[in-house]
VEXFIKE-40253 format. One record per atom (N, C-alpha, C, O): residue in three letters; residue number from 1; x, z, y. Coordinates in pm, whole numbers, plus 50000, padded with zeros to 5 digits. Layout:
# residues N
SITE type seq     X     Z     Y
SITE  ALA NUM     X     Z     Y
...
# end
This chain:
# residues 176
SITE type seq     X     Z     Y
SITE  MET   1 71092 10508 15118
SITE  MET   1 71012 10446 15011
SITE  MET   1 71060 10403 14913
SITE  MET   1 71177 10365 14916
SITE  SER   2 70993 10397 14810
SITE  SER   2 71042 10333 14644
SITE  SER   2 71069 10208 14683
SITE  SER   2 71042 10164 14795
SITE  THR   3 71133 10133 14576
SITE  THR   3 71120 10007 14579
SITE  THR   3 70994 09919 14457
SITE  THR   3 70976 09943 14338
SITE  SER   4 70932 09823 14538
SITE  SER   4 70834 09771 14491
SITE  SER   4 70916 09662 14388
SITE  SER   4 71038 09646 14389
SITE  PHE   5 70824 09597 14307
SITE  PHE   5 70896 09529 14203
SITE  PHE   5 70782 09411 14147
SITE  PHE   5 70674 09452 14103
SITE  GLU   6 70804 09289 14149
SITE  GLU   6 70737 09165 14076
SITE  GLU   6 70793 09051 13978
SITE  GLU   6 70862 08950 13996
SITE  LEU   7 70734 09109 13868
SITE  LEU   7 70810 09037 13783
SITE  LEU   7 70711 08919 13711
SITE  LEU   7 70636 08958 13621
SITE  ASP   8 70710 08803 13743
SITE  ASP   8 70652 08684 13670
SITE  ASP   8 70694 08644 13531
SITE  ASP   8 70813 08630 13506
SITE  ASP   9 70597 08624 13435
SITE  ASP   9 70618 08589 13313
SITE  ASP   9 70736 08704 13258
SITE  ASP   9 70842 08666 13209
SITE  VAL  10 70709 08817 13269
SITE  VAL  10 70802 08914 13175
SITE  VAL  10 70839 08878 13065
SITE  VAL  10 70754 08812 13004
SITE  ASP  11 70957 08899 13000
SITE  ASP  11 71013 08883 12880
SITE  ASP  11 70983 09000 12760
SITE  ASP  11 70980 08968 12641
SITE  HIS  12 70960 09137 12808
SITE  HIS  12 70953 09192 12753
SITE  HIS  12 70813 09312 12835
SITE  HIS  12 70796 09329 12956
SITE  LEU  13 70736 09375 12722
SITE  LEU  13 70602 09447 12801
SITE  LEU  13 70586 09564 12709
SITE  LEU  13 70536 09547 12598
SITE  THR  14 70633 09702 12757
SITE  THR  14 70550 09780 12648
SITE  THR  14 70548 09908 12732
SITE  THR  14 70581 09910 12851
SITE  THR  15 70491 10053 12637
SITE  THR  15 70494 10152 12705
SITE  THR  15 70544 10265 12569
SITE  THR  15 70512 10250 12451
SITE  GLY  16 70619 10362 12618
SITE  GLY  16 70674 10408 12524
SITE  GLY  16 70689 10564 12547
SITE  GLY  16 70660 10587 12664
SITE  THR  17 70716 10654 12494
SITE  THR  17 70721 10790 12505
SITE  THR  17 70902 10847 12479
SITE  THR  17 70985 10802 12400
SITE  ILE  18 70912 10938 12561
SITE  ILE  18 71045 11010 12534
SITE  ILE  18 71023 11160 12531
SITE  ILE  18 70969 11194 12636
SITE  GLY  19 71049 11293 12428
SITE  GLY  19 71046 11345 12379
SITE  GLY  19 70975 11427 12268
SITE  GLY  19 70901 11354 12202
SITE  PRO  20 70975 11532 12236
SITE  PRO  20 70868 11578 12135
SITE  PRO  20 70715 11603 12177
SITE  PRO  20 70676 11643 12287
SITE  PRO  21 70640 11572 12069
SITE  PRO  21 70511 11598 12080
SITE  PRO  21 70459 11733 12175
SITE  PRO  21 70497 11848 12158
SITE  GLY  22 70374 11690 12266
SITE  GLY  22 70329 11853 12363
SITE  GLY  22 70472 11861 12484
SITE  GLY  22 70499 11967 12541
SITE  GLN  23 70546 11740 12504
SITE  GLN  23 70622 11755 12621
SITE  GLN  23 70675 11585 12615
SITE  GLN  23 70761 11555 12699
SITE  ARG  24 70642 11510 12550
SITE  ARG  24 70683 11385 12590
SITE  ARG  24 70636 11312 12711
SITE  ARG  24 70519 11313 12751
SITE  VAL  25 70753 11235 12777
SITE  VAL  25 70721 11144 12893
SITE  VAL  25 70686 11013 12889
SITE  VAL  25 70770 10934 12846
SITE  PHE  26 70573 10970 12926
SITE  PHE  26 70540 10852 12896
SITE  PHE  26 70575 10721 12993
SITE  PHE  26 70574 10745 13113
SITE  TYR  27 70602 10604 12959
SITE  TYR  27 70661 10536 13028
SITE  TYR  27 70598 10392 13042
SITE  TYR  27 70536 10352 12944
SITE  LEU  28 70606 10309 13150
SITE  LEU  28 70550 10164 13134
SITE  LEU  28 70678 10071 13173
SITE  LEU  28 70735 10087 13281
SITE  GLN  29 70713 09986 13092
SITE  GLN  29 70822 09929 13076
SITE  GLN  29 70824 09758 13104
SITE  GLN  29 70757 09686 13030
SITE  ALA  30 70896 09706 13204
SITE  ALA  30 70853 09548 13153
SITE  ALA  30 71019 09504 13205
SITE  ALA  30 71109 09572 13255
SITE  ALA  31 71011 09378 13171
SITE  ALA  31 71172 09300 13176
SITE  ALA  31 71164 09168 13210
SITE  ALA  31 71089 09115 13128
SITE  LYS  32 71200 09097 13281
SITE  LYS  32 71283 08957 13275
SITE  LYS  32 71393 08937 13319
SITE  LYS  32 71434 08957 13433
SITE  GLY  33 71455 08889 13215
SITE  GLY  33 71597 08856 13203
SITE  GLY  33 71680 08998 13202
SITE  GLY  33 71647 09081 13118
SITE  ASP  34 71788 09027 13293
SITE  ASP  34 71839 09095 13293
SITE  ASP  34 71769 09247 13369
SITE  ASP  34 71808 09362 13349
SITE  GLN  35 71666 09207 13451
SITE  GLN  35 71602 09291 13529
SITE  GLN  35 71487 09392 13438
SITE  GLN  35 71383 09360 13381
SITE  LEU  36 71546 09506 13449
SITE  LEU  36 71457 09634 13376
SITE  LEU  36 71360 09705 13417
SITE  LEU  36 71413 09809 13457
SITE  VAL  37 71271 09711 13429
SITE  VAL  37 71210 09841 13512
SITE  VAL  37 71112 09914 13416
SITE  VAL  37 71053 09879 13314
SITE  SER  38 71117 10024 13485
SITE  SER  38 71116 10129 13359
SITE  SER  38 70982 10232 13461
SITE  SER  38 71034 10265 13567
SITE  LEU  39 70888 10266 13456
SITE  LEU  39 70800 10367 13577
SITE  LEU  39 70750 10477 13465
SITE  LEU  39 70753 10455 13344
SITE  ARG  40 70713 10572 13512
SITE  ARG  40 70666 10698 13476
SITE  ARG  40 70545 10735 13491
SITE  ARG  40 70518 10774 13605
SITE  LEU  41 70432 10734 13386
SITE  LEU  41 70324 10781 13433
SITE  LEU  41 70256 10906 13313
SITE  LEU  41 70321 10975 13234
SITE  GLU  42 70103 10903 13336
SITE  GLU  42 70018 11000 13235
SITE  GLU  42 70012 10929 13154
SITE  GLU  42 70022 10807 13165
SITE  LYS  43 69989 11006 13031
SITE  LYS  43 69944 11016 12907
SITE  LYS  43 69803 10942 12919
SITE  LYS  43 69782 10846 12844
SITE  THR  44 69689 10988 13023
SITE  THR  44 69567 10939 13041
SITE  THR  44 69544 10801 13090
SITE  THR  44 69482 10706 13042
SITE  LEU  45 69625 10818 13219
SITE  LEU  45 69668 10658 13245
SITE  LEU  45 69707 10518 13137
SITE  LEU  45 69673 10402 13157
SITE  VAL  46 69764 10554 13055
SITE  VAL  46 69781 10454 12974
SITE  VAL  46 69674 10432 12822
SITE  VAL  46 69663 10344 12738
SITE  ALA  47 69611 10559 12845
SITE  ALA  47 69496 10564 12741
SITE  ALA  47 69377 10458 12832
SITE  ALA  47 69327 10358 12781
SITE  ALA  48 69351 10501 12959
SITE  ALA  48 69281 10394 13003
SITE  ALA  48 69332 10259 13019
SITE  ALA  48 69243 10174 13021
SITE  LEU  49 69459 10212 13032
SITE  LEU  49 69498 10093 13029
SITE  LEU  49 69495 10045 12923
SITE  LEU  49 69491 09924 12947
SITE  VAL  50 69495 10058 12818
SITE  VAL  50 69472 10051 12723
SITE  VAL  50 69332 09987 12679
SITE  VAL  50 69315 09868 12651
SITE  ARG  51 69202 10127 12678
SITE  ARG  51 69092 10075 12641
SITE  ARG  51 69047 09956 12767
SITE  ARG  51 68953 09877 12752
SITE  TYR  52 69110 09959 12858
SITE  TYR  52 69057 09834 12983
SITE  TYR  52 69111 09678 12924
SITE  TYR  52 69037 09582 12904
SITE  LEU  53 69245 09684 12904
SITE  LEU  53 69294 09583 12815
SITE  LEU  53 69202 09513 12707
SITE  LEU  53 69158 09398 12702
SITE  GLY  54 69189 09620 12622
SITE  GLY  54 69119 09569 12481
SITE  GLY  54 68988 09528 12533
SITE  GLY  54 68954 09428 12470
SITE  ALA  55 68886 09565 12633
SITE  ALA  55 68792 09504 12670
SITE  ALA  55 68818 09403 12712
SITE  ALA  55 68743 09313 12674
SITE  LEU  56 68939 09359 12814
SITE  LEU  56 68948 09232 12898
SITE  LEU  56 68972 09136 12783
SITE  LEU  56 68908 09031 12778
SITE  LEU  57 69071 09170 12678
SITE  LEU  57 69098 09055 12593
SITE  LEU  57 68990 09012 12514
SITE  LEU  57 68996 08897 12470
SITE  ALA  58 68887 09084 12488
SITE  ALA  58 68790 09082 12404
SITE  ALA  58 68715 08966 12471
SITE  ALA  58 68686 08882 12386
SITE  ASP  59 68672 08932 12599
SITE  ASP  59 68631 08840 12655
SITE  ASP  59 68690 08665 12710
SITE  ASP  59 68637 08581 12783
SITE  LEU  60 68822 08668 12630
SITE  LEU  60 68895 08561 12642
SITE  LEU  60 68949 08530 12502
SITE  LEU  60 68958 08611 12410
SITE  PRO  61 68989 08377 12501
SITE  PRO  61 69077 08305 12392
SITE  PRO  61 69139 08449 12303
SITE  PRO  61 69174 08561 12340
SITE  PRO  62 69132 08370 12155
SITE  PRO  62 69180 08498 12088
SITE  PRO  62 69370 08443 12136
SITE  PRO  62 69395 08335 12190
SITE  ALA  63 69475 08549 12099
SITE  ALA  63 69598 08561 12168
SITE  ALA  63 69653 08469 12011
SITE  ALA  63 69595 08461 11903
SITE  GLY  64 69774 08414 12050
SITE  GLY  64 69850 08371 11931
SITE  GLY  64 69923 08458 11851
SITE  GLY  64 69859 08562 11828
SITE  PRO  65 70034 08454 11798
SITE  PRO  65 70125 08537 11731
SITE  PRO  65 70137 08636 11835
SITE  PRO  65 70121 08599 11951
SITE  LEU  66 70163 08756 11809
SITE  LEU  66 70215 08900 11911
SITE  LEU  66 70350 08912 11873
SITE  LEU  66 70404 08874 11769
SITE  PRO  67 70394 08969 11966
SITE  PRO  67 70534 08983 11958
SITE  PRO  67 70583 09163 11921
SITE  PRO  67 70535 09268 11964
SITE  THR  68 70666 09145 11850
SITE  THR  68 70716 09257 11766
SITE  THR  68 70808 09390 11807
SITE  THR  68 70818 09505 11763
SITE  ASP  69 70871 09312 11917
SITE  ASP  69 70968 09444 11950
SITE  ASP  69 70921 09496 12077
SITE  ASP  69 70940 09451 12190
SITE  LEU  70 70855 09599 12039
SITE  LEU  70 70763 09691 12157
SITE  LEU  70 70844 09833 12185
SITE  LEU  70 70788 09936 12221
SITE  GLY  71 70936 09824 12171
SITE  GLY  71 71008 09991 12157
SITE  GLY  71 71106 09976 12299
SITE  GLY  71 71141 09871 12353
SITE  LEU  72 71132 10095 12335
SITE  LEU  72 71187 10089 12486
SITE  LEU  72 71307 10050 12502
SITE  LEU  72 71391 10091 12423
SITE  ARG  73 71342 09973 12596
SITE  ARG  73 71506 09932 12613
SITE  ARG  73 71556 10016 12692
SITE  ARG  73 71488 10053 12788
SITE  GLU  74 71665 10058 12675
SITE  GLU  74 71748 10151 12734
SITE  GLU  74 71826 10092 12869
SITE  GLU  74 71883 09985 12844
SITE  PRO  75 71838 10124 12968
SITE  PRO  75 71858 10272 13014
SITE  PRO  75 71678 10273 13014
SITE  PRO  75 71601 10177 13019
SITE  VAL  76 71644 10438 13005
SITE  VAL  76 71474 10457 13044
SITE  VAL  76 71507 10550 13156
SITE  VAL  76 71532 10667 13127
SITE  VAL  77 71511 10496 13322
SITE  VAL  77 71521 10570 13401
SITE  VAL  77 71405 10505 13517
SITE  VAL  77 71409 10401 13583
SITE  ALA  78 71297 10622 13511
SITE  ALA  78 71173 10553 13578
SITE  ALA  78 71251 10575 13772
SITE  ALA  78 71327 10649 13833
SITE  GLU  79 71171 10463 13792
SITE  GLU  79 71188 10410 13904
SITE  GLU  79 71140 10489 14049
SITE  GLU  79 71193 10525 14154
SITE  TRP  80 70975 10493 13970
SITE  TRP  80 70921 10627 14054
SITE  TRP  80 70762 10644 13944
SITE  TRP  80 70735 10574 13846
SITE  VAL  81 70689 10746 13996
SITE  VAL  81 70545 10767 13877
SITE  VAL  81 70447 10681 13927
SITE  VAL  81 70440 10676 14050
SITE  VAL  82 70374 10616 13866
SITE  VAL  82 70260 10565 13902
SITE  VAL  82 70124 10657 13902
SITE  VAL  82 70074 10745 13832
SITE  GLY  83 70101 10603 13990
SITE  GLY  83 69930 10720 14046
SITE  GLY  83 69799 10640 14006
SITE  GLY  83 69687 10685 13982
SITE  GLY  84 69846 10507 14005
SITE  GLY  84 69717 10418 13971
SITE  GLY  84 69764 10280 13924
SITE  GLY  84 69860 10218 13971
SITE  LEU  85 69671 10233 13807
SITE  LEU  85 69710 10106 13748
SITE  LEU  85 69587 09970 13733
SITE  LEU  85 69494 10005 13660
SITE  GLY  86 69578 09887 13765
SITE  GLY  86 69480 09807 13735
SITE  GLY  86 69517 09681 13638
SITE  GLY  86 69631 09682 13593
SITE  ALA  87 69448 09593 13607
SITE  ALA  87 69475 09456 13560
SITE  ALA  87 69358 09356 13561
SITE  ALA  87 69237 09377 13572
SITE  SER  88 69438 09225 13542
SITE  SER  88 69307 09138 13638
SITE  SER  88 69362 09007 13561
SITE  SER  88 69478 09015 13520
SITE  TYR  89 69301 08907 13541
SITE  TYR  89 69329 08778 13396
SITE  TYR  89 69344 08645 13546
SITE  TYR  89 69246 08606 13609
SITE  ASP  90 69438 08615 13564
SITE  ASP  90 69472 08468 13632
SITE  ASP  90 69397 08341 13550
SITE  ASP  90 69476 08280 13478
SITE  GLU  91 69321 08313 13550
SITE  GLU  91 69284 08209 13470
SITE  GLU  91 69363 08084 13453
SITE  GLU  91 69410 08035 13350
SITE  GLN  92 69369 08031 13608
SITE  GLN  92 69479 07902 13618
SITE  GLN  92 69619 07908 13538
SITE  GLN  92 69666 07809 13481
SITE  ALA  93 69690 08052 13540
SITE  ALA  93 69793 08054 13489
SITE  ALA  93 69812 08099 13359
SITE  ALA  93 69921 08097 13301
SITE  ASP  94 69663 08158 13296
SITE  ASP  94 69655 08194 13166
SITE  ASP  94 69739 08301 13172
SITE  ASP  94 69809 08316 13072
SITE  ARG  95 69753 08389 13271
SITE  ARG  95 69854 08525 13270
SITE  ARG  95 69738 08665 13268
SITE  ARG  95 69616 08653 13279
SITE  VAL  96 69803 08776 13255
SITE  VAL  96 69709 08888 13254
SITE  VAL  96 69801 08996 13395
SITE  VAL  96 69896 09072 13376
SITE  VAL  97 69760 08978 13474
SITE  VAL  97 69866 09053 13567
SITE  VAL  97 69807 09218 13575
SITE  VAL  97 69696 09266 13598
SITE  LEU  98 69918 09266 13549
SITE  LEU  98 69937 09438 13559
SITE  LEU  98 69967 09480 13715
SITE  LEU  98 70056 09430 13784
SITE  LEU  99 69886 09569 13751
SITE  LEU  99 69952 09612 13891
SITE  LEU  99 69961 09782 13863
SITE  LEU  99 69874 09854 13814
SITE  ALA 100 70091 09818 13910
SITE  ALA 100 70103 09965 13911
SITE  ALA 100 70102 10024 14068
SITE  ALA 100 70154 09959 14158
SITE  GLU 101 70044 10138 14089
SITE  GLU 101 70091 10184 14254
SITE  GLU 101 70177 10332 14244
SITE  GLU 101 70137 10416 14163
SITE  GLU 102 70225 10344 14279
SITE  GLU 102 70312 10488 14302
SITE  GLU 102 70235 10556 14346
SITE  GLU 102 70155 10515 14430
SITE  LEU 103 70237 10682 14301
SITE  LEU 103 70203 10823 14346
SITE  LEU 103 70236 10882 14484
SITE  LEU 103 70342 10942 14503
SITE  VAL 104 70171 10870 14553
SITE  VAL 104 70255 10912 14694
SITE  VAL 104 70141 11046 14744
SITE  VAL 104 70020 11034 14765
SITE  GLY 105 70223 11170 14754
SITE  GLY 105 70174 11289 14762
SITE  GLY 105 70205 11291 14955
SITE  GLY 105 70259 11220 15040
SITE  GLU 106 70124 11433 14946
SITE  GLU 106 70196 11432 15154
SITE  GLU 106 70306 11454 15174
SITE  GLU 106 70364 11555 15135
SITE  GLU 107 70371 11338 15255
SITE  GLU 107 70489 11362 15277
SITE  GLU 107 70543 11419 15442
SITE  GLU 107 70505 11344 15532
SITE  GLN 108 70597 11501 15472
SITE  GLN 108 70681 11535 15607
SITE  GLN 108 70748 11426 15666
SITE  GLN 108 70850 11376 15618
SITE  VAL 109 70687 11384 15778
SITE  VAL 109 70789 11311 15819
SITE  VAL 109 70828 11347 15984
SITE  VAL 109 70768 11305 16083
SITE  GLY 110 70962 11449 15981
SITE  GLY 110 70980 11505 16126
SITE  GLY 110 70892 11636 16129
SITE  GLY 110 70895 11725 16043
SITE  GLU 111 70805 11633 16252
SITE  GLU 111 70696 11759 16277
SITE  GLU 111 70572 11716 16208
SITE  GLU 111 70503 11790 16138
SITE  GLU 112 70553 11613 16228
SITE  GLU 112 70421 11539 16188
SITE  GLU 112 70382 11483 16015
SITE  GLU 112 70454 11422 15936
SITE  LEU 113 70257 11528 16004
SITE  LEU 113 70223 11517 15829
SITE  LEU 113 70161 11372 15832
SITE  LEU 113 70059 11354 15898
SITE  LEU 114 70209 11285 15777
SITE  LEU 114 70115 11183 15766
SITE  LEU 114 69981 11173 15704
SITE  LEU 114 69949 11247 15611
SITE  GLY 115 69895 11075 15760
SITE  GLY 115 69778 11063 15706
SITE  GLY 115 69719 11015 15601
SITE  GLY 115 69799 10922 15590
SITE  GLU 116 69632 10995 15494
SITE  GLU 116 69621 10922 15377
SITE  GLU 116 69662 10748 15394
SITE  GLU 116 69753 10685 15341
SITE  ASP 117 69587 10716 15463
SITE  ASP 117 69612 10586 15529
SITE  ASP 117 69737 10548 15584
SITE  ASP 117 69762 10428 15594
SITE  GLU 118 69818 10634 15622
SITE  GLU 118 69961 10578 15701
SITE  GLU 118 70068 10602 15547
SITE  GLU 118 70176 10548 15524
SITE  ARG 119 70026 10658 15498
SITE  ARG 119 70163 10647 15355
SITE  ARG 119 70120 10526 15282
SITE  ARG 119 70002 10504 15257
SITE  GLU 120 70200 10462 15254
SITE  GLU 120 70224 10394 15146
SITE  GLU 120 70337 10386 15030
SITE  GLU 120 70451 10426 15053
SITE  GLY 121 70302 10335 14912
SITE  GLY 121 70392 10354 14809
SITE  GLY 121 70412 10224 14758
SITE  GLY 121 70373 10121 14813
SITE  ALA 122 70487 10232 14633
SITE  ALA 122 70557 10115 14623
SITE  ALA 122 70434 10030 14495
SITE  ALA 122 70337 10086 14443
SITE  VAL 123 70476 09888 14473
SITE  VAL 123 70404 09865 14350
SITE  VAL 123 70471 09789 14268
SITE  VAL 123 70589 09759 14291
SITE  ALA 124 70411 09753 14173
SITE  ALA 124 70478 09710 14049
SITE  ALA 124 70398 09594 14005
SITE  ALA 124 70288 09634 13966
SITE  ARG 125 70412 09434 13993
SITE  ARG 125 70322 09361 13979
SITE  ARG 125 70358 09305 13836
SITE  ARG 125 70462 09240 13845
SITE  PHE 126 70315 09307 13726
SITE  PHE 126 70403 09220 13620
SITE  PHE 126 70300 09138 13531
SITE  PHE 126 70191 09172 13485
SITE  ARG 127 70382 09000 13518
SITE  ARG 127 70241 08899 13457
SITE  ARG 127 70274 08851 13319
SITE  ARG 127 70383 08798 13299
SITE  ALA 128 70198 08865 13233
SITE  ALA 128 70222 08879 13112
SITE  ALA 128 70149 08765 13050
SITE  ALA 128 70073 08701 13123
SITE  THR 129 70165 08728 12913
SITE  THR 129 70096 08632 12843
SITE  THR 129 70000 08723 12745
SITE  THR 129 70027 08833 12696
SITE  ARG 130 69881 08645 12731
SITE  ARG 130 69748 08735 12657
SITE  ARG 130 69862 08800 12521
SITE  ARG 130 69826 08913 12490
SITE  GLU 131 69929 08773 12476
SITE  GLU 131 70015 08794 12376
SITE  GLU 131 70055 08914 12371
SITE  GLU 131 70046 09009 12293
SITE  GLN 132 70116 08884 12501
SITE  GLN 132 70194 09034 12509
SITE  GLN 132 70126 09120 12533
SITE  GLN 132 70149 09230 12481
SITE  VAL 133 70026 09103 12613
SITE  VAL 133 69930 09233 12631
SITE  VAL 133 69829 09300 12498
SITE  VAL 133 69793 09415 12476
SITE  ALA 134 69803 09162 12419
SITE  ALA 134 69729 09217 12262
SITE  ALA 134 69817 09320 12217
SITE  ALA 134 69775 09426 12172
SITE  ALA 135 69974 09284 12231
SITE  ALA 135 70049 09360 12132
SITE  ALA 135 70081 09474 12224
SITE  ALA 135 70086 09574 12151
SITE  PHE 136 70104 09507 12343
SITE  PHE 136 70072 09602 12431
SITE  PHE 136 69982 09692 12403
SITE  PHE 136 70014 09804 12362
SITE  ALA 137 69855 09652 12421
SITE  ALA 137 69766 09748 12388
SITE  ALA 137 69734 09760 12239
SITE  ALA 137 69630 09824 12227
SITE  MET 138 69770 09733 12154
SITE  MET 138 69783 09792 12014
SITE  MET 138 69863 09896 11999
SITE  MET 138 69827 10002 11948
SITE  HIS 139 70016 09863 12058
SITE  HIS 139 70090 09972 12064
SITE  HIS 139 70094 10071 12136
SITE  HIS 139 70150 10173 12096
SITE  GLY 140 70030 10065 12265
SITE  GLY 140 69985 10154 12354
SITE  GLY 140 69871 10229 12259
SITE  GLY 140 69897 10348 12243
SITE  ALA 141 69783 10196 12210
SITE  ALA 141 69690 10295 12146
SITE  ALA 141 69761 10382 12040
SITE  ALA 141 69729 10499 12020
SITE  GLY 142 69856 10318 11977
SITE  GLY 142 69904 10391 11898
SITE  GLY 142 70027 10512 11970
SITE  GLY 142 70034 10618 11908
SITE  VAL 143 70103 10499 12072
SITE  VAL 143 70125 10583 12137
SITE  VAL 143 70102 10699 12187
SITE  VAL 143 70171 10801 12194
SITE  VAL 144 69966 10667 12230
SITE  VAL 144 69889 10786 12296
SITE  VAL 144 69819 10854 12172
SITE  VAL 144 69799 10970 12208
SITE  GLU 145 69771 10839 12042
SITE  GLU 145 69754 10874 11951
SITE  GLU 145 69821 10967 11836
SITE  GLU 145 69770 11042 11754
SITE  ALA 146 69990 10923 11868
SITE  ALA 146 70091 10995 11789
SITE  ALA 146 70127 11128 11856
SITE  ALA 146 70209 11208 11808
SITE  GLY 147 70064 11145 11962
SITE  GLY 147 70048 11318 12017
SITE  GLY 147 70025 11454 11948
SITE  GLY 147 70070 11471 11835
SITE  ARG 148 69987 11508 11984
SITE  ARG 148 69923 11646 11935
SITE  ARG 148 69788 11616 11880
SITE  ARG 148 69722 11522 11923
SITE  PRO 149 69750 11691 11792
SITE  PRO 149 69611 11631 11750
SITE  PRO 149 69513 11736 11860
SITE  PRO 149 69560 11837 11912
SITE  PRO 150 69375 11690 11881
SITE  PRO 150 69301 11771 11991
SITE  PRO 150 69228 11891 11928
SITE  PRO 150 69189 11874 11812
SITE  CYS 151 69207 11994 11979
SITE  CYS 151 69103 12117 11915
SITE  CYS 151 69020 12048 11883
SITE  CYS 151 69015 11944 11949
SITE  PRO 152 68923 12062 11780
SITE  PRO 152 68786 12021 11752
SITE  PRO 152 68688 12089 11826
SITE  PRO 152 68571 12053 11823
SITE  LEU 153 68725 12179 11889
SITE  LEU 153 68617 12287 11971
SITE  LEU 153 68605 12247 12114
SITE  LEU 153 68498 12212 12164
SITE  CYS 154 68723 12252 12181
SITE  CYS 154 68706 12260 12320
SITE  CYS 154 68811 12111 12358
SITE  CYS 154 68812 12073 12475
SITE  GLY 155 68894 12036 12252
SITE  GLY 155 68975 11882 12312
SITE  GLY 155 69093 11909 12351
SITE  GLY 155 69173 11817 12366
SITE  GLN 156 69131 12055 12377
SITE  GLN 156 69253 12032 12443
SITE  GLN 156 69368 12034 12349
SITE  GLN 156 69341 12067 12233
SITE  PRO 157 69496 12002 12378
SITE  PRO 157 69587 11966 12252
SITE  PRO 157 69617 12107 12151
SITE  PRO 157 69604 12220 12197
SITE  LEU 158 69651 12087 12034
SITE  LEU 158 69680 12204 11969
SITE  LEU 158 69847 12184 11983
SITE  LEU 158 69902 12074 11977
SITE  ASP 159 69916 12317 12002
SITE  ASP 159 70055 12341 11980
SITE  ASP 159 70067 12394 11849
SITE  ASP 159 69985 12473 11803
SITE  ALA 160 70169 12351 11785
SITE  ALA 160 70209 12365 11666
SITE  ALA 160 70267 12573 11651
SITE  ALA 160 70306 12628 11548
SITE  GLU 161 70256 12617 11746
SITE  GLU 161 70268 12759 11754
SITE  GLU 161 70115 12803 11746
SITE  GLU 161 70080 12886 11662
SITE  GLY 162 70038 12755 11821
SITE  GLY 162 69882 12784 11773
SITE  GLY 162 69800 12721 11909
SITE  GLY 162 69824 12619 11975
SITE  HIS 163 69724 12796 11919
SITE  HIS 163 69610 12750 12096
SITE  HIS 163 69514 12840 12070
SITE  HIS 163 69473 12877 11960
SITE  VAL 164 69476 12876 12193
SITE  VAL 164 69354 12977 12266
SITE  VAL 164 69297 12908 12289
SITE  VAL 164 69337 12832 12377
SITE  CYS 165 69163 12882 12225
SITE  CYS 165 69058 12767 12236
SITE  CYS 165 68912 12894 12384
SITE  CYS 165 68843 12997 12384
SITE  ALA 166 68944 12801 12454
SITE  ALA 166 68854 12865 12556
SITE  ALA 166 68699 12844 12475
SITE  ALA 166 68616 12929 12508
SITE  ARG 167 68678 12797 12429
SITE  ARG 167 68532 12795 12350
SITE  ARG 167 68502 12898 12243
SITE  ARG 167 68397 12918 12183
SITE  LEU 168 68625 12960 12235
SITE  LEU 168 68597 13098 12140
SITE  LEU 168 68630 13225 12261
SITE  LEU 168 68626 13348 12257
SITE  ASN 169 68659 13140 12350
SITE  ASN 169 68665 13281 12490
SITE  ASN 169 68801 13327 12415
SITE  ASN 169 68775 13411 12330
SITE  GLY 170 68912 13300 12422
SITE  GLY 170 69023 13341 12374
SITE  GLY 170 69072 13414 12257
SITE  GLY 170 69192 13412 12232
SITE  HIS 171 68992 13477 12185
SITE  HIS 171 68984 13590 12130
SITE  HIS 171 69070 13561 12028
SITE  HIS 171 69145 13653 11997
SITE  ARG 172 69080 13452 11963
SITE  ARG 172 69190 13455 11864
SITE  ARG 172 69249 13300 11843
SITE  ARG 172 69179 13202 11816
SITE  PRO 173 69370 13299 11860
SITE  PRO 173 69395 13213 11803
SITE  PRO 173 69361 13101 11750
SITE  PRO 173 69268 13135 11677
SITE  GLN 174 69377 12961 11735
SITE  GLN 174 69309 12859 11662
SITE  GLN 174 69449 12787 11574
SITE  GLN 174 69544 12755 11646
SITE  THR 175 69457 12773 11486
SITE  THR 175 69613 12719 11412
SITE  THR 175 69615 12553 11376
SITE  THR 175 69505 12499 11381
SITE  THR 176 69685 12503 11354
SITE  THR 176 69713 12366 11339
SITE  THR 176 69675 12333 11200
SITE  THR 176 69689 12218 11158
# end
């Protein structure tokens, strides 16, 4: 089983990528003091989280000045792969709580295959200010949009060397 993390009042919260468009690897990263946690996740999870956080923040008092240091910090080494994300607002502490759950696949233990309810993955819980989360949401939206543009017909990403569009039955490549 992987390591779980709980970071209260993080100093740094961001998302970012490594690699060229089409081969980018997405990360969620949080730090408190000397502890740096990097988690690998899918672009769709980042996009969904950013949309949800935007809606959550719209119902809260306006944030103050936003942090500007939103780059990934080195070393970027994924502790594990995220399978699910959630967020909530702790009104008493005035903090947004991000919860990431590890992606758990079928694992063989001895001769016995574990059932879905018998496998537990790691969790990471990050508590951040509204300002940190607002900056994260804006930055994350930009990170998601910085990828390959979608095909106007099928919505799949366009590659630099062309795209065989399913809506055209694959008969002619669509170029960027």
